[in-house]
C-alpha positions in Angstrom: -7.0 7.2 11.1 -5.5 7.8 7.8 -6.7 6.5 4.3 -4.8 6.8 1.1 -4.4 5.4 -2.2 -1.0 3.9 -3.5 -0.9 4.0 -7.1 2.4 2.0 -8.4 3.4 2.8 -12.3 5.5 1.5 -14.9 6.0 1.8 -18.3 6.4 -1.6 -20.4 8.3 -2.9 -23.0 5.8 -1.9 -25.7 5.3 1.5 -24.4 1.9 1.2 -22.7 1.7 2.7 -19.4 0.7 0.1 -16.7 -0.3 0.8 -13.0 -1.5 -1.0 -9.9 -3.8 1.0 -7.3 -4.3 0.0 -3.9 -6.3 1.7 -0.9 -4.4 1.8 2.5 -6.1 2.3 5.5 -3.9 2.8 9.2 -5.2 3.8 12.8 -4.2 2.6 16.4 -3.9 -1.2 17.5 -5.9 -2.2 20.5 -2.1 -2.4 22.1 -0.8 0.9 23.0 2.5 2.2 21.1 1.2 0.4 17.9 -0.7 0.8 14.5 -2.3 -1.3 12.1 -2.5 -0.7 8.1 -5.2 -2.5 6.1 -4.7 -2.7 2.1 -7.6 -2.9 -0.2 -6.8 -3.8 -3.9 -8.2 -1.2 -6.5 -6.9 -3.1 -9.9 -8.0 -6.4 -10.9 -4.8 -8.9 -10.4 -2.8 -7.0 -8.4 -0.7 -8.4 -6.2 -1.7 -8.9 -2.6 0.5 -9.8 0.8 -1.0 -12.7 2.6 -2.5 -10.8 5.2 -4.2 -7.5 4.6 -3.5 -6.7 7.9 0.0 -5.4 9.2 0.6 -4.6 12.9 3.7 -2.4 13.4 5.0 -0.5 16.5 4.7 3.1 16.4 1.9 5.1 15.1 -0.2 5.6 12.1 2.1 6.9 9.6 4.8 4.1 10.3 1.9 1.6 9.8 0.7 3.2 6.1 4.5 3.4 5.2 5.2 0.0 6.4 2.4 -1.2 4.5 3.6 0.6 1.3 7.0 -1.0 1.5 5.4 -4.4 1.6 3.4 -3.9 -1.4 6.1 -2.3 -3.0 8.0 -5.6 -2.5 5.6 -7.8 -3.7 6.6 -10.2 -6.4 5.1 -8.6 -9.5 5.4 -5.1 -8.3 9.0 -4.7 -9.1 10.2 -2.0 -11.2 7.1 0.1 -10.6 7.3 3.8 -8.9 5.2 4.6 -6.1 3.3 7.4 -5.2 1.0 7.7 -2.2 -2.2 10.0 -2.2 -3.4 11.0 1.1 -6.2 12.8 -0.3 -7.9 9.9 -2.0 -11.3 10.5 -4.1 
């Protein structure tokens, strides 16, 4: 199992820093050769995918990166820089 936080940041037109934060968890699915990732929003109003779970072929790292890519591509998250912290505290 891998736990991480995904922080998206950008600077608004008025110079204020905007951010959104998510908690990500990935582990192996019940089917061999697949892994799943889950996301929990840590920021109020943060855009969320239609499902908070995602299953992909591959391992935990592939599931984690697929979920991060899905979140970065959501409407409302365009233009944000992403940073993943694999040691969330």
